[in-house]
Backbone bond lengths (Angstrom), bond angles and torsions (degrees), N, CA, C in turn:
res aa  C-N    CA-C-N  psi(-1)  N-CA   C-N-CA  omega(-1)  CA-C   N-CA-C  phi
1 M - - - 1.399 - - 1.493 110.81 -
2 S 1.286 118.30 142.11 1.499 119.38 -176.92 1.516 107.85 -138.47
3 D 1.343 114.44 97.46 1.440 120.40 -178.26 1.501 112.77 -100.05
4 T 1.302 119.84 13.62 1.436 121.47 179.61 1.520 108.99 -71.89
5 E 1.343 115.19 154.44 1.449 118.74 179.49 1.547 110.20 -72.84
6 A 1.288 114.76 147.21 1.464 119.53 179.76 1.509 110.68 -86.48
7 P 1.313 118.97 154.87 1.469 119.99 173.13 1.513 111.73 -66.29
8 D 1.307 116.76 152.03 1.463 119.78 -179.74 1.493 110.89 -58.47
9 P 1.342 119.43 127.08 1.467 118.38 177.94 1.542 110.47 -75.19
10 L 1.303 113.11 146.29 1.481 121.73 177.35 1.492 107.25 -120.76
11 P 1.348 117.20 154.04 1.456 119.72 176.83 1.485 113.21 -55.53
12 G 1.361 118.13 -33.76 1.433 122.68 176.56 1.517 110.22 -153.54
13 E 1.303 118.52 166.74 1.435 120.30 176.59 1.530 109.67 -69.86
14 A 1.302 116.84 156.28 1.478 120.13 -179.64 1.496 108.83 -59.70
15 G 1.343 115.35 133.11 1.444 120.40 177.78 1.487 115.52 79.79
16 E 1.353 115.84 23.47 1.464 119.25 178.57 1.580 106.94 -120.12
17 P 1.306 117.53 142.35 1.467 119.50 -179.99 1.503 111.78 -73.90
18 E 1.349 117.35 138.62 1.481 119.44 179.52 1.497 110.77 -86.03
19 E 1.332 118.01 -42.13 1.454 119.65 -173.78 1.517 110.59 -125.41
20 A 1.366 116.55 45.41 1.450 118.98 -174.46 1.486 112.51 -103.03
21 A 1.316 120.05 16.08 1.471 121.13 -177.92 1.521 109.92 -58.35
22 G 1.341 118.70 127.21 1.442 121.47 176.41 1.504 116.02 84.09
23 E 1.341 118.26 1.82 1.457 120.50 179.65 1.513 108.90 -85.48
24 W 1.322 118.53 118.40 1.436 122.93 178.43 1.518 110.74 -103.14
25 R 1.317 118.39 143.49 1.404 125.08 174.42 1.532 108.41 -123.65
26 E 1.349 116.18 151.16 1.455 119.57 -173.85 1.510 109.06 -145.32
27 S 1.334 116.31 140.38 1.500 120.49 -179.38 1.493 108.54 -153.44
28 V 1.304 116.68 155.42 1.461 121.83 172.32 1.532 108.82 -103.42
29 I 1.335 114.35 128.78 1.461 120.29 -176.53 1.531 108.39 -66.04
30 D 1.355 115.67 126.22 1.464 119.85 177.01 1.500 111.08 -101.31
31 A 1.302 116.60 -177.97 1.470 120.29 -174.03 1.509 112.70 -62.82
32 S 1.343 116.77 -26.91 1.510 117.17 -176.79 1.532 111.34 -71.26
33 L 1.347 118.26 -18.58 1.471 119.90 179.21 1.504 110.45 -106.45
34 H 1.328 119.69 1.16 1.485 119.57 -178.85 1.528 109.57 -63.34
35 G 1.318 116.85 130.12 1.459 122.18 -179.40 1.483 115.98 85.47
36 Q 1.341 117.13 -5.27 1.458 121.34 177.97 1.530 112.34 -78.20
37 R 1.325 116.23 156.50 1.480 119.81 173.23 1.505 111.72 -64.73
38 L 1.274 118.06 150.86 1.455 122.13 179.39 1.510 111.37 -58.43
39 D 1.342 118.61 -45.45 1.469 120.56 -177.40 1.536 111.11 -66.32
40 K 1.320 114.83 -37.41 1.513 116.58 176.47 1.529 111.87 -68.50
41 G 1.331 116.49 -32.58 1.448 119.93 177.11 1.520 110.74 -65.40
42 L 1.317 116.69 -39.18 1.457 123.35 178.03 1.528 109.21 -63.11
43 V 1.342 117.12 -42.61 1.463 120.57 177.99 1.481 111.49 -60.49
44 A 1.314 117.29 -40.65 1.478 121.69 179.64 1.528 110.76 -66.59
45 L 1.308 116.87 -35.47 1.465 121.02 -177.48 1.524 113.29 -86.48
46 A 1.332 116.71 -21.17 1.485 120.30 -178.74 1.550 108.06 -136.93
47 P 1.298 118.41 62.48 1.494 122.05 -173.11 1.506 112.20 -63.18
48 E 1.334 120.40 -17.16 1.452 119.36 -178.42 1.550 113.93 -76.41
49 F 1.371 115.96 -6.29 1.434 118.53 178.89 1.522 110.61 -112.60
50 S 1.330 115.41 153.80 1.496 119.02 -177.48 1.544 108.88 -72.64
51 R 1.317 113.00 153.36 1.464 118.71 176.50 1.513 112.36 -62.71
52 S 1.342 117.37 -36.81 1.487 119.57 -179.50 1.509 109.15 -65.94
53 Y 1.340 118.85 -37.19 1.459 121.15 176.82 1.532 110.45 -63.03
54 L 1.318 115.86 -47.70 1.462 120.74 -179.51 1.471 112.42 -62.88
55 Q 1.339 118.35 -33.53 1.459 121.92 174.24 1.510 112.80 -65.56
56 Q 1.332 114.47 -35.59 1.487 119.82 175.68 1.525 110.68 -65.46
57 L 1.337 116.97 -34.38 1.453 117.58 175.54 1.522 112.52 -64.10
58 I 1.343 115.46 -36.55 1.456 119.37 177.50 1.524 109.59 -64.95
59 A 1.336 115.07 -47.78 1.442 120.14 -177.13 1.542 111.34 -63.10
60 G 1.284 116.09 -28.91 1.493 121.52 -179.11 1.506 114.82 -86.91
61 G 1.348 117.96 1.96 1.441 120.38 179.20 1.496 115.23 78.74
62 H 1.334 117.54 23.01 1.449 122.26 -177.19 1.487 116.48 -99.55
63 V 1.374 114.32 10.30 1.496 121.50 -178.95 1.490 110.19 -123.88
64 Q 1.340 116.39 129.42 1.487 119.88 -178.58 1.514 110.47 -125.43
65 L 1.344 113.87 143.67 1.457 121.20 171.32 1.513 107.66 -117.41
66 D 1.330 117.43 119.43 1.451 122.50 -178.59 1.557 110.66 51.50
67 G 1.303 115.42 40.01 1.422 123.17 176.14 1.529 116.31 84.38
68 A 1.299 120.01 -3.64 1.437 123.31 -179.27 1.513 110.48 -104.88
69 A 1.333 115.92 128.50 1.488 121.10 179.73 1.486 111.10 -62.78
70 Q 1.336 116.73 141.67 1.456 122.40 -178.19 1.526 110.09 -114.95
71 S 1.333 115.59 149.59 1.468 118.90 -179.50 1.535 112.70 -134.10
72 V 1.338 117.50 -0.34 1.470 120.32 -177.84 1.515 109.56 -114.71
73 P 1.368 116.40 113.20 1.476 119.46 -176.95 1.531 112.10 -62.28
74 A 1.344 117.78 -26.15 1.475 118.13 -177.27 1.536 113.40 -86.69
75 R 1.311 118.36 3.23 1.439 122.13 179.17 1.562 110.01 -55.55
76 K 1.340 115.01 129.96 1.479 118.11 -176.15 1.529 110.10 -81.92
77 L 1.329 115.18 138.02 1.417 123.98 178.81 1.514 111.84 -85.07
78 R 1.372 117.60 149.72 1.432 123.25 175.50 1.518 109.07 -122.78
79 A 1.299 116.09 140.16 1.479 120.16 176.86 1.540 110.41 -57.51
80 G 1.312 115.05 136.72 1.457 120.08 -179.70 1.559 113.64 97.42
81 Q 1.296 117.87 -15.95 1.476 120.62 -178.71 1.571 106.90 -71.13
82 R 1.321 114.48 145.21 1.445 119.18 176.96 1.551 107.94 -96.37
83 L 1.322 115.78 116.21 1.484 121.94 178.68 1.488 110.80 -99.22
84 R 1.324 117.57 127.59 1.427 123.55 179.92 1.526 108.02 -130.65
85 F 1.307 117.29 135.73 1.489 119.38 -179.42 1.517 109.96 -147.72
86 E 1.336 113.92 147.01 1.482 121.96 -177.10 1.548 108.72 -106.66
87 L 1.322 114.25 129.01 1.451 120.97 176.90 1.519 107.61 -88.05
88 V 1.314 115.20 114.45 1.515 121.76 178.77 1.451 111.86 -125.28
89 P 1.299 120.15 149.97 1.492 120.90 172.83 1.500 111.79 -62.00
90 T 1.338 117.88 141.37 1.439 120.77 174.63 1.507 110.35 -86.47
91 A 1.354 114.55 169.71 1.489 117.81 174.71 1.538 111.62 -55.88
92 Q 1.312 116.09 -41.63 1.462 119.45 -179.92 1.543 113.13 -60.36
93 S 1.343 115.84 -41.83 1.456 120.07 -177.95 1.527 112.10 -67.47
94 Q 1.355 116.68 -20.15 1.452 120.08 179.51 1.503 112.47 -102.15
95 A 1.318 117.41 4.33 1.476 120.11 -170.91 1.541 112.00 -68.25
96 F 1.301 118.98 -38.72 1.455 121.65 -170.60 1.534 109.87 -93.58
97 R 1.340 113.70 66.11 1.451 121.54 -178.97 1.528 108.03 -130.30
98 P 1.344 116.15 147.23 1.504 120.00 -178.47 1.511 111.21 -65.51
99 E 1.338 116.23 137.86 1.475 124.31 175.14 1.505 106.38 -137.74
100 P 1.349 119.05 106.56 1.467 120.08 -179.46 1.532 110.09 -58.34
101 M 1.302 114.46 134.76 1.479 119.50 176.59 1.529 107.60 -153.42
102 A 1.319 117.32 159.74 1.450 123.27 178.37 1.540 108.43 -75.59
103 L 1.323 118.31 122.72 1.424 120.34 179.71 1.563 105.50 -114.25
104 A 1.319 114.26 133.85 1.484 118.66 177.29 1.544 107.61 -84.48
105 I 1.326 114.67 88.36 1.465 120.72 -176.69 1.501 111.05 -86.50
106 V 1.337 115.50 119.34 1.461 119.31 178.69 1.502 112.65 -88.62
107 H 1.349 117.69 -29.46 1.447 122.99 179.62 1.526 107.83 -154.85
108 E 1.329 115.87 142.59 1.478 118.99 174.99 1.540 109.24 -148.79
109 D 1.284 116.95 136.57 1.474 120.76 167.88 1.543 106.22 -139.93
110 E 1.301 117.61 -168.11 1.457 120.30 -172.37 1.530 111.87 -70.00
111 H 1.334 117.38 -18.34 1.457 119.93 -175.68 1.491 115.46 -105.97
112 L 1.309 119.13 -24.47 1.489 120.62 -175.27 1.515 110.37 -158.49
113 L 1.299 114.42 168.08 1.459 120.85 173.16 1.531 106.96 -143.49
114 V 1.351 114.60 153.29 1.459 122.24 177.60 1.561 105.35 -119.63
115 V 1.321 114.16 127.59 1.455 119.68 -178.55 1.521 111.22 -117.74
116 D 1.302 115.75 150.28 1.515 121.71 175.58 1.520 102.81 -102.64
117 K 1.350 116.73 98.42 1.448 121.76 -174.98 1.522 110.62 -76.99
118 P 1.337 117.57 129.21 1.479 120.17 177.87 1.536 109.97 -77.33
119 A 1.293 116.65 154.32 1.456 123.45 173.40 1.515 106.87 -60.28
120 G 1.314 120.35 140.09 1.420 122.68 177.45 1.521 114.58 101.65
121 L 1.360 115.69 -15.26 1.459 119.89 -177.64 1.554 108.56 -94.43
122 V 1.317 115.98 121.31 1.447 121.14 176.65 1.529 108.55 -78.56
123 V 1.346 116.00 137.81 1.473 121.57 -175.94 1.498 112.10 -75.29
124 H 1.349 117.71 -48.64 1.447 122.67 -170.11 1.504 110.11 -132.34
125 P 1.316 119.35 140.44 1.453 123.20 -179.69 1.561 110.43 -56.79
126 A 1.329 115.87 137.94 1.443 122.56 175.94 1.517 106.85 -157.27
127 A 1.291 116.60 177.98 1.463 122.19 179.90 1.551 108.35 -56.19
128 G 1.357 113.04 126.64 1.436 121.33 179.63 1.526 113.08 91.37
129 N 1.350 116.36 -12.40 1.452 119.43 -179.92 1.551 107.24 -143.28
130 W 1.338 115.92 68.97 1.435 120.08 -177.55 1.498 113.31 -85.96
131 S 1.356 117.04 -2.88 1.476 119.84 -179.72 1.503 108.31 -150.09
132 G 1.326 118.26 170.55 1.450 121.82 178.03 1.508 113.94 72.01
133 T 1.335 118.98 21.05 1.430 122.59 -179.45 1.548 112.06 -95.32
134 L 1.313 114.02 167.48 1.447 118.30 176.18 1.573 111.26 -58.85
135 L 1.312 116.49 -37.65 1.484 119.64 177.96 1.508 109.12 -59.99
136 N 1.261 120.49 -42.78 1.496 123.10 175.56 1.508 111.99 -58.34
137 G 1.323 114.77 -43.70 1.483 118.85 178.44 1.505 110.90 -65.38
138 L 1.293 120.09 -39.69 1.496 123.17 -179.35 1.522 108.87 -65.92
139 L 1.328 119.89 -39.88 1.444 121.46 177.76 1.534 110.51 -59.84
140 A 1.292 117.78 -34.91 1.480 123.65 177.93 1.505 112.09 -76.46
141 H 1.329 115.50 -30.95 1.484 120.48 -172.50 1.498 113.63 -72.36
142 H 1.356 118.25 -41.06 1.468 119.90 178.48 1.520 110.44 -149.20
143 A 1.328 114.73 141.68 1.481 119.90 -171.43 1.513 112.33 -63.00
144 G 1.326 118.22 -30.16 1.453 120.57 -176.41 1.517 114.55 -67.10
145 A 1.322 117.21 -18.28 1.452 119.89 -179.77 1.526 112.11 -59.49
146 A 1.309 116.45 -34.46 1.485 120.67 -177.73 1.539 112.34 -63.88
147 N 1.352 116.58 -20.62 1.461 122.04 -177.23 1.550 111.67 -94.26
148 L 1.313 117.04 2.18 1.493 119.84 -176.41 1.502 111.14 -113.86
149 P 1.333 117.48 145.40 1.449 119.39 171.85 1.543 109.88 -57.89
150 R 1.324 115.85 134.66 1.485 120.97 176.73 1.534 111.22 58.37
151 A 1.336 117.92 22.19 1.489 123.26 -178.74 1.523 111.01 57.08
152 G 1.312 117.53 26.04 1.477 121.81 177.31 1.485 114.84 94.85
153 I 1.326 119.51 0.02 1.467 121.92 -178.51 1.525 108.27 -72.63
154 V 1.339 114.65 124.95 1.502 119.50 -177.69 1.543 111.81 -112.21
155 H 1.319 117.73 -13.66 1.445 121.24 173.33 1.498 109.00 -155.79
156 R 1.319 117.80 165.23 1.452 120.61 -173.43 1.526 112.47 -125.61
157 L 1.315 114.87 157.73 1.470 121.92 164.93 1.515 106.44 -118.67
158 D 1.320 117.27 145.74 1.465 120.40 175.59 1.515 110.12 -60.54
159 K 1.317 115.60 157.17 1.480 121.64 179.49 1.533 112.12 -47.16
160 D 1.306 116.32 -47.60 1.491 119.64 -172.65 1.510 113.32 -95.40
161 T 1.337 117.33 9.67 1.482 120.41 171.80 1.532 108.31 -97.90
162 S 1.302 114.93 132.63 1.465 119.10 -179.93 1.541 110.68 -99.63
163 G 1.309 116.70 165.33 1.457 118.38 170.02 1.537 116.86 125.18
164 L 1.298 114.88 -162.16 1.493 123.29 -166.87 1.483 113.59 -83.32
165 M 1.377 113.48 136.33 1.434 122.80 174.08 1.501 109.20 -137.96
166 V 1.335 119.15 143.73 1.435 122.11 173.91 1.529 107.16 -103.87
167 V 1.305 116.71 138.89 1.449 123.22 177.34 1.497 111.55 -128.97
168 A 1.306 118.13 136.29 1.481 122.12 179.09 1.487 111.09 -80.34
169 K 1.341 116.87 147.42 1.464 121.88 173.76 1.509 113.35 -113.40
170 T 1.374 116.24 -10.89 1.457 119.84 176.49 1.511 106.45 -133.66
171 L 1.360 114.57 162.41 1.446 119.21 -178.82 1.531 112.20 -67.81
172 P 1.379 119.08 -40.44 1.499 117.08 175.22 1.493 112.61 -58.83
173 A 1.352 118.38 -39.20 1.428 121.93 179.17 1.518 111.42 -65.93
174 M 1.310 115.49 -41.53 1.471 119.59 -179.84 1.550 111.25 -65.00
175 T 1.317 116.24 -43.12 1.451 120.10 177.88 1.540 110.73 -60.49
176 G 1.329 115.45 -46.28 1.423 119.82 -179.83 1.539 114.14 -63.43
177 L 1.338 116.27 -42.70 1.463 119.94 177.19 1.502 113.45 -63.46
178 V 1.336 115.31 -44.16 1.469 118.97 178.88 1.509 110.72 -57.38
179 R 1.331 115.98 -44.03 1.451 122.78 -178.74 1.533 109.41 -64.88
180 S 1.316 118.22 -40.87 1.477 121.70 -177.94 1.508 110.11 -66.19
181 I 1.378 116.22 -41.74 1.454 120.22 179.68 1.562 107.79 -65.15
182 A 1.285 117.57 -43.36 1.505 121.30 -178.41 1.514 108.23 -63.73
183 A 1.322 119.18 -36.12 1.469 120.43 -179.74 1.497 112.98 -85.49
184 R 1.353 117.63 5.83 1.421 123.23 178.04 1.544 113.55 61.61
185 E 1.297 114.77 35.64 1.471 121.77 179.85 1.481 112.24 -97.11
186 V 1.328 120.38 -4.14 1.469 123.02 179.60 1.549 107.69 -97.39
187 K 1.322 116.05 127.74 1.441 122.08 -179.36 1.516 107.77 -88.16
188 R 1.353 117.32 121.95 1.437 123.59 179.30 1.533 109.24 -130.00
189 V 1.321 116.53 113.83 1.484 122.43 -176.12 1.516 108.72 -120.71
190 Y 1.331 114.69 135.65 1.461 121.71 -176.74 1.529 108.83 -123.93
191 L 1.302 115.22 149.78 1.466 122.41 172.17 1.525 106.27 -109.64
192 A 1.350 114.67 136.07 1.449 119.25 -174.43 1.532 109.69 -142.43
193 L 1.311 115.03 152.13 1.449 123.30 171.70 1.524 107.57 -117.06
194 A 1.364 114.21 128.64 1.431 119.41 -176.48 1.500 113.58 -126.03
195 H 1.332 115.58 149.02 1.483 118.55 169.87 1.531 108.56 -70.16
196 G 1.337 114.77 141.95 1.452 119.09 175.66 1.529 110.63 102.60
197 S 1.317 115.88 161.80 1.441 122.85 -179.02 1.534 110.04 -108.16
198 A 1.332 116.33 109.17 1.481 120.56 179.27 1.534 108.80 -61.77
199 A 1.342 118.00 127.17 1.420 122.65 -177.05 1.528 112.51 -85.21
200 W 1.291 117.16 1.07 1.463 123.39 -178.07 1.507 111.09 -126.46
201 T 1.291 116.98 164.78 1.481 120.30 176.14 1.511 112.57 -96.83
202 Q 1.358 112.98 -30.06 1.512 119.75 174.01 1.461 109.43 -141.76
203 L 1.348 115.65 144.38 1.443 121.89 179.71 1.482 112.40 -148.69
204 R 1.322 118.07 131.99 1.449 123.28 172.09 1.523 107.83 -97.42
205 I 1.313 116.24 118.95 1.461 120.43 179.61 1.545 106.76 -102.08
206 E 1.319 117.85 113.67 1.469 120.78 173.82 1.524 106.19 -121.25
207 A 1.330 115.11 103.24 1.462 119.68 -175.56 1.531 106.59 -150.65
208 P 1.356 117.40 127.96 1.456 120.90 -176.75 1.508 113.33 -68.93
209 I 1.353 115.28 142.74 1.449 121.66 -175.50 1.504 110.04 -118.00
210 G 1.330 114.97 136.24 1.478 120.71 174.31 1.507 108.35 -151.59
211 R 1.319 115.60 -176.73 1.460 121.12 -178.62 1.522 109.56 -65.93
212 D 1.314 116.34 136.99 1.447 123.73 -179.74 1.570 107.64 -64.03
213 P 1.314 119.12 123.09 1.483 119.43 -178.14 1.481 115.15 -66.21
214 V 1.322 117.96 -16.93 1.462 122.75 -179.49 1.525 112.44 -95.28
215 S 1.326 116.05 -46.01 1.484 121.94 -176.77 1.552 109.38 -119.94
216 R 1.273 117.35 119.00 1.485 122.19 -177.27 1.520 112.22 -70.97
217 V 1.350 118.45 -15.85 1.479 119.66 -179.55 1.500 110.96 -88.13
218 R 1.330 118.04 -3.13 1.474 120.26 -178.23 1.512 109.71 -116.04
219 M 1.323 115.21 157.70 1.426 121.90 164.60 1.509 109.07 -103.29
220 A 1.304 117.02 169.57 1.483 119.71 -175.85 1.534 109.76 -159.76
221 V 1.327 116.86 159.23 1.428 121.05 168.62 1.504 109.05 -74.68
222 V 1.332 116.23 114.07 1.463 121.71 -175.95 1.542 110.18 -134.94
223 A 1.312 115.60 147.30 1.459 118.73 -175.54 1.513 114.21 -56.18
224 G 1.305 118.56 -37.16 1.435 121.45 -176.98 1.529 114.27 -95.43
225 G 1.314 117.11 14.99 1.441 121.86 -179.39 1.547 113.92 -76.91
226 K 1.317 114.16 176.04 1.462 118.99 -179.54 1.570 109.20 -81.68
227 P 1.329 116.50 144.04 1.483 117.66 179.79 1.507 111.78 -56.96
228 A 1.298 115.54 139.83 1.490 120.81 -178.78 1.513 109.10 -146.52
229 R 1.371 115.44 137.07 1.452 119.78 178.95 1.499 109.91 -135.33
230 T 1.287 114.88 132.24 1.473 122.91 175.87 1.524 108.77 -133.27
231 D 1.304 115.90 128.20 1.496 122.25 175.12 1.505 108.96 -97.36
232 V 1.332 117.66 126.81 1.466 122.05 -172.90 1.559 108.89 -122.17
233 E 1.323 114.81 132.71 1.469 120.66 173.44 1.494 110.43 -118.88
234 R 1.337 116.62 129.26 1.464 119.98 176.38 1.546 109.79 -80.36
235 L 1.324 114.97 125.20 1.441 118.97 -179.19 1.495 112.59 -100.95
236 A 1.319 118.29 -31.15 1.472 121.79 179.65 1.510 110.49 -162.56
237 L 1.357 117.76 156.26 1.419 125.34 173.31 1.509 107.85 -129.13
238 Q 1.377 116.76 139.01 1.454 119.25 179.22 1.519 107.84 -162.60
239 D 1.327 116.84 124.66 1.471 122.78 169.84 1.566 112.73 50.91
240 G 1.342 115.13 41.37 1.432 119.65 175.71 1.524 114.05 80.42
241 F 1.312 116.37 16.14 1.497 120.29 177.28 1.547 108.12 -122.65
242 S 1.344 115.71 153.87 1.470 121.21 177.25 1.480 109.49 -123.77
243 A 1.353 115.62 132.87 1.444 121.66 170.68 1.506 108.01 -95.76
244 L 1.356 117.38 124.05 1.449 120.16 -170.76 1.517 112.68 -128.39
245 R 1.291 114.92 151.93 1.479 123.04 172.98 1.525 106.56 -116.43
246 C 1.329 116.29 121.42 1.452 122.42 -173.12 1.507 111.09 -118.68
247 R 1.337 117.58 128.48 1.454 120.82 176.23 1.516 110.19 -112.05
248 L 1.350 116.32 123.90 1.433 119.87 -179.99 1.545 110.00 -84.28
249 H 1.329 116.77 138.96 1.446 122.45 171.16 1.533 108.72 -113.00
250 T 1.277 118.48 -18.08 1.447 123.31 171.35 1.540 106.44 -130.34
251 G 1.346 116.12 172.62 1.433 118.38 -175.93 1.516 113.29 -130.32
252 R 1.321 117.02 57.29 1.473 120.18 -179.49 1.546 109.97 -76.73
253 T 1.312 114.12 154.73 1.476 119.61 176.91 1.490 111.68 -54.70
254 H 1.344 116.75 125.12 1.466 123.14 177.17 1.521 113.00 63.16
255 Q 1.342 117.40 25.62 1.451 120.18 -167.24 1.537 113.15 -53.15
256 I 1.335 117.29 -56.86 1.422 120.89 -176.40 1.522 112.11 -60.81
257 R 1.350 114.27 -42.36 1.468 118.22 -178.58 1.532 110.99 -63.50
258 V 1.304 116.63 -41.81 1.469 122.12 178.64 1.525 111.71 -67.30
259 H 1.329 117.30 -47.70 1.431 120.83 -176.76 1.558 110.44 -63.04
260 L 1.301 116.77 -43.46 1.467 117.52 -178.93 1.501 112.32 -69.46
261 A 1.345 117.09 -41.18 1.462 120.30 177.73 1.523 110.46 -61.19
262 H 1.360 116.93 -36.06 1.504 120.86 178.63 1.489 110.24 -66.02
263 Q 1.350 118.22 -23.35 1.462 122.04 178.82 1.543 111.51 -90.07
264 G 1.328 114.64 3.60 1.472 118.64 -178.00 1.537 112.50 79.54
265 L 1.349 114.44 23.78 1.483 120.98 -179.66 1.518 110.64 -129.17
266 P 1.337 118.29 65.26 1.485 118.98 -178.85 1.522 109.92 -66.66
267 L 1.316 113.99 145.92 1.453 119.77 178.68 1.525 111.42 -61.25
268 V 1.337 113.14 143.99 1.449 117.97 174.30 1.526 110.20 -57.34
269 A 1.357 115.07 132.11 1.464 122.29 175.37 1.550 114.50 67.29
270 D 1.331 115.41 16.97 1.474 119.04 176.69 1.539 108.14 -98.24
271 A 1.330 115.28 85.29 1.459 121.30 -172.39 1.503 113.00 -63.44
272 V 1.312 117.40 -30.16 1.480 122.21 -179.65 1.536 109.86 -60.65
273 Y 1.320 117.44 -38.56 1.458 120.53 -175.83 1.527 113.06 -112.39
274 G 1.317 117.44 24.93 1.450 120.09 173.15 1.482 117.14 93.39
275 G 1.287 120.55 8.23 1.494 123.84 -176.36 1.516 108.73 -92.04
276 R 1.327 116.68 128.40 1.479 121.42 178.92 1.547 110.63 -91.69
277 P 1.309 117.59 150.78 1.492 121.29 170.54 1.519 110.44 -55.62
278 A 1.332 117.73 133.98 1.425 123.07 -179.89 1.527 108.80 -165.03
279 L 1.301 115.36 164.83 1.486 121.42 176.76 1.500 112.88 57.02
280 G 1.320 116.09 23.50 1.464 120.29 -178.35 1.540 112.92 83.06
281 M 1.338 119.53 2.21 1.442 122.63 -178.06 1.524 111.07 -90.02
282 Q 1.323 115.53 129.31 1.446 121.93 178.54 1.571 110.80 -111.83
283 R 1.317 115.57 -2.34 1.499 120.03 177.08 1.512 105.50 -134.58
284 Q 1.306 117.27 162.23 1.462 121.61 -174.48 1.519 111.82 -55.40
285 A 1.326 116.80 134.98 1.465 121.95 -172.65 1.486 108.93 -87.83
286 L 1.327 115.30 77.76 1.441 122.23 -179.49 1.550 111.62 -144.17
287 H 1.302 116.47 129.60 1.445 123.73 -174.90 1.516 110.47 -137.87
288 A 1.357 114.29 127.97 1.492 121.05 175.22 1.542 109.30 -78.88
289 A 1.329 115.24 94.14 1.477 120.83 -169.93 1.495 115.64 -87.22
290 E 1.352 117.16 -29.93 1.490 118.97 -175.11 1.551 107.30 -133.77
291 L 1.320 112.95 142.70 1.467 121.07 177.98 1.516 107.61 -145.51
292 A 1.353 117.46 128.05 1.435 120.62 177.52 1.529 108.96 -145.47
293 F 1.335 115.50 142.66 1.475 121.57 -177.73 1.487 108.70 -165.10
294 A 1.357 114.89 163.27 1.464 120.33 171.36 1.513 109.36 -82.14
295 H 1.331 115.71 133.33 1.444 118.83 177.19 1.533 109.49 -57.45
296 P 1.311 117.94 127.08 1.468 119.77 -174.22 1.542 115.52 -65.37
297 V 1.315 117.01 -18.99 1.487 120.17 179.70 1.530 109.79 -112.12
298 A 1.308 119.04 -49.83 1.460 122.79 -176.79 1.540 114.29 -80.84
299 S 1.335 116.22 -17.82 1.454 123.81 177.84 1.562 113.33 71.76
300 S 1.325 117.41 -4.69 1.454 118.61 175.70 1.538 110.77 -68.88
301 V 1.316 115.64 153.73 1.460 120.22 -179.18 1.545 109.79 -86.95
302 L 1.288 118.63 126.98 1.442 123.49 -179.98 1.544 108.00 -112.80
303 A 1.318 117.41 135.00 1.443 120.31 178.60 1.547 108.54 -138.88
304 F 1.319 114.04 137.47 1.461 118.94 -175.64 1.547 111.36 -137.74
305 T 1.292 116.98 150.40 1.454 122.57 171.55 1.501 109.42 -129.23
306 A 1.303 116.71 150.45 1.486 122.36 179.96 1.538 106.78 -129.50
307 P 1.343 118.00 128.22 1.443 120.08 177.31 1.497 111.63 -66.47
308 L 1.320 115.08 156.99 1.454 120.69 176.43 1.551 109.69 -63.24
309 P 1.306 118.21 138.70 1.451 120.55 174.16 1.502 108.79 -69.00
310 A 1.351 116.54 164.64 1.426 121.65 -168.91 1.497 115.85 -56.45
311 D 1.360 117.96 -42.52 1.462 119.88 -179.86 1.494 113.27 -63.97
312 L 1.322 117.54 -45.28 1.419 122.43 179.36 1.506 112.62 -71.43
313 A 1.309 118.20 -35.79 1.439 122.75 178.98 1.539 111.41 -62.62
314 A 1.331 115.21 -40.94 1.461 120.44 176.98 1.510 112.41 -64.08
315 A 1.343 116.20 -42.34 1.444 121.20 177.63 1.559 111.31 -67.98
316 W 1.328 114.80 -40.32 1.462 120.25 179.60 1.519 113.69 -59.59
317 R 1.345 115.26 -40.34 1.447 119.64 179.45 1.510 112.74 -62.41
318 Q 1.340 117.78 -31.75 1.419 122.04 178.74 1.557 113.44 -65.39
319 I 1.310 114.36 -27.98 1.475 118.81 -178.89 1.541 112.17 -103.21
320 H 1.291 115.97 -45.50 1.475 121.74 -174.08 1.512 112.51 -91.80
321 G 1.279 117.84 -28.05 1.459 123.01 178.57 1.509 113.74 89.94
322 T 1.314 119.98 -21.40 1.471 122.42 177.55 1.517 110.25 -132.79
């Protein structure tokens, strides 16, 4: 689970053209660039763009030397060569665009909406997922999303975690929700299936979480990490599996996954943290089942529950029975 706030989305990455599709530039290599790398030559000829963006142009086949497409940034330039390159938008620069999609909306008013996110849906554009995200769907769902940081997203769920999320539709609502989450006033409860038999009925896990020093794609309990607290209740044990109810008090990246794995209870099918596929589950067995908070504008208390999706419900019955 990943409830950390996302970085503010921008129409494009710094140093990338917004409306440059189809614009070609051409130059003859002079003596000052003779022997230089191709990507450095591009930087010299188009200094208003970032080197990483220009390298992407090379990788995409948008750079030519004497009419031949180039693919190696380190290619040495020779005086007299004709360099031609096309400025095109990158995937990043096109990420924050509306894409109509079916959203499972549990609640909606003029200030916010609550969605039941399916497993497999990425919340925010990132490398490898520049489109088809919840953010793209929100931009298509209501016009005001384009005027909000992150289209109103105030917390995240991992791609393979299902369940409830609240999203702001106005700036006052977004400000209020962010403050409530920071003050730990938002109730977030998850249901999980884990490998191993929990020896306790209730456990408070308070262990700091930071980037794993060995693997950058993982988080870990580390001495210098950010404070993190998860309260866990054991609901059932069966055949070496535990059915658990987890309440978040902080929202660190992968918090529940990391805390349970640290206790020797990795989530079923969570390969990143040592969980094997089992009980018919092919994705991590984690679902955001309960969400409650004070409405940031109306001040009324809102509370929601979301039933387990079919795959997790079938696995849950094998351990919990209901």
